[in-house]
N, C-alpha and C positions, 0 to 999 in steps of 0.2 A: 381303460382297456384298449388293446389294439388287436384287430383281427389278424390271425395267422395268414389268411389269404391276402390281406392287404400288404403285409410285410413281404410276402413272396412276390406280389405284383410289383412293389417298389424295387426289390432286388433285380428282377428281370428287366425293369425299365432302365435301371442304371447300368447293368452289365451285359444284357443281350444286345450287342451293338448291331448285329446284322438282322435283328428282328425276325429270326426264324423259329422262335419259341423255345430255344434251348441255349444254355451257356456252354461253350466249348472249353474243355480243359486240355485240348491238344496243344502242345507247345508249338510255337511258330506264329505265322500270320493269323491263324484262326483263334488263338488263345483269347478268351473273353473274361477270365476270372479276375483280371486286373484292368484298371482304367486310369486315364489321366484326369486330373481335376485342376482347373485354374480358378483362383479366387482373386478378388480385387478388394483391397482395403483402402478406401478413400482417405486422403489426408489433406491438410491445409495447403502445403506447398508441393508435396509429392504423394502420388498414389503408389501403394505397394502391391505388386503383382506376384503371386506365388503359383508355381507349377509343381504339382506333386503326383506321385503314383499312389493309387488306392487299390487294395486287394481284399477280396473275400474268398480267396482260394481255399482256405481251410474248410469253410462251411460248404462250398460247392463240392470239394473232394469227398467230404464225409457224406454228402447227400447222394453221390453217384453210386447207388447200390448195385447197379448192373455192370459197373466198371467199363462202360463204353466211351468214357470221356466226353459225354454229352449229358448235361444235367437238365432235367425238365422241371417245370413248376411242380408237378406232382411229386417228384422225388424230394424237392426242397420242402414242400408242405409235409410230407411224411416225416422228414427229419425234425422239423419244427414241432409237429404234433407230439413227438416223443418228449419234448421239453415242457409241454402243456400239462401241468400237474393235475388240474381238475378236469381235463379233457372236454373243455367247453368251446374250443376253437379260437380262444382269445388268450393273449398274454396280458395278465393283470400287473399293474405296478402302482406304486404310490411314492410320493416325494417325502423325504424327511430331511432334517438338518444334515445328516450324513450322506445324502444323495438318494438316488433312485433305488427302490427296493422292489422285490417281486420277481415274477417269471421273466419279464422283459429284461431286467438287469442281469439275470442269469444267462440269457441268450447272449448279451453283449460281453459278459465275462468269458463265456465258453468259446464264442466265435467273434473275437474283436476284429474290427475293420483295421487292417494293417495299412500303414501309409509311410511314405518316405519323401523327402524333399528332393526335387530335381533342380529347381532354380528359383531364385527370389531376387527381385530387383525393384528399384524405385523409378517411377516415371514422373518427371517434373511437370507441374501444371504451369500453364502460361497465364499471363495477366489479361486475358480477354474473356468476354462472356458470349456464349452462344445459346440462343433460345432461353435466356434468363438463368442459365447455369454455367458455372465456370468449366471451360473445356481444357483438355490437356492434349499435348501433341507428342508424337514420337517421330523423330527425323523429319519434321515438317508436315506430317500427316495427322489430321485430327483422328483420334482413335475413339473417343467417347466423352461423355460428360459425367462429372461426379454428382451423384444424386444423394 
């Protein structure tokens, strides 16, 4: 089980970039329903870095009941509570060979996190060790260590 309040808290942690307690749907600089995500996939000779855009705009737009283009945690919780079949404040789920089943999987099916690739590239690792871990460099600058 996952608490609806916790799902809401995680959404606002990821998307409320200015930390004002709401997610802005206003197009332009204030738009917060989309974010950038950078991932690192360590490799033996190259690390793969991926930059993507990620969006929950459909969920936030549906939750904006007063249509002021500012979505509050209360509005998101109200929308999620409509999907809570047994009205206990939690999304229940179970794993099966065919995948996740239950209320939580219905949430993901109804409001999937949309994503798109912006850029993907490999960063070669060098043959030296820093602090017991192999380091890699970009244009002569050490960026990080592969863990």
